[in-house]
Phi, psi and omega in degrees: 000135181274167181303316181293335179274342183289146177281177183303311184296320179297315178296317179298315179296327179293316181287325176291323177298324176299315178300313181298317178302321179293327183282331182055057180285160175277329182207155182225134168244121189235137171208161178251135179221118179052042179082356177259148174260130179237134180229142168249116183256133174267114184254138175272135178232174179294334182258009181133210181246153175212154177266142175233134177261132175233133178232137176238112178287167180298321178296319177295319179297316179298321177295319179295320178297317180297327182274346185305316179301328178296322179293330180270359180082017178259153175216000000 
């Protein structure tokens, strides 16, 4: 399936997945609330582990989806 054929959720999960891959968390707790995606990431640090909260509003997700082809070198 191509990017243009993918639905909203598939595109949103792809761009959020890119963010998660960059963070390299040990564990993820993920939920959707009022159209926003909220994640609690368990991050490993030199002094132990810590949780980080990340939230992506629907507007932010739509912006990330719009920019995604640029990251892949497509236009």
